[in-house]
C-alpha positions as semicolon CSV with decimal commas, in nm:
position;residue;x (nm);y (nm);z (nm)
1;Y;0,000;0,000;0,000
2;E;0,131;0,341;-0,095
3;R;0,010;0,666;0,062
4;R;-0,027;0,952;-0,183
5;E;-0,210;1,281;-0,210
6;I;-0,533;1,284;-0,408
7;A;-0,438;1,436;-0,743
8;E;-0,764;1,413;-0,937
9;I;-1,132;1,421;-0,840
10;R;-1,419;1,342;-1,078
11;W;-1,790;1,404;-1,029
12;I;-2,003;1,120;-1,165
13;N;-2,349;1,184;-1,308
14;G;-2,604;1,075;-1,046
15;H;-2,779;0,833;-1,283
16;D;-2,451;0,652;-1,363
17;N;-2,313;0,582;-1,016
18;P;-2,342;0,209;-0,935
19;A;-2,234;0,274;-0,574
20;D;-2,575;0,436;-0,512
21;A;-2,720;0,085;-0,482
22;F;-2,518;0,045;-0,161
23;T;-2,543;0,398;-0,021
24;K;-2,890;0,537;-0,100
25;A;-3,238;0,452;0,025
26;T;-3,373;0,497;-0,330
27;P;-3,085;0,398;-0,559
28;N;-3,062;0,445;-0,934
29;R;-3,053;0,142;-1,166
30;A;-2,685;0,170;-1,266
31;L;-2,574;-0,140;-1,073
32;E;-2,860;-0,345;-1,216
33;R;-2,770;-0,234;-1,572
34;F;-2,406;-0,324;-1,506
35;I;-2,496;-0,673;-1,386
36;D;-2,741;-0,733;-1,673
37;T;-2,513;-0,611;-1,954
38;N;-2,162;-0,654;-1,810
39;E;-2,092;-0,297;-1,930
40;L;-2,051;0,019;-1,726
41;S;-2,111;0,362;-1,873
42;I;-2,021;0,661;-1,653
43;R;-2,069;1,023;-1,755
44;V;-1,829;1,260;-1,580
45;E;-1,992;1,591;-1,486
46;G;-1,673;1,771;-1,385
47;S;-1,325;1,725;-1,247
48;V;-1,057;1,893;-1,040
49;Q;-0,684;1,836;-1,075
50;R;-0,427;1,948;-0,823
51;A;-0,111;2,109;-0,948
52;P;0,198;1,893;-0,893
53;E;0,431;2,021;-0,623
């Protein structure tokens, strides 16, 4: 295991986040679509990159 600073953050579209099935009371269907099709499509809404030091 290597400790590093977070260098990049991405915001995932709410309808595409399969983790919602584990974290929300009313999840989206992204995890179900992933299991049914064996494909994962994620739209990135935005991102932040830290400048290297």
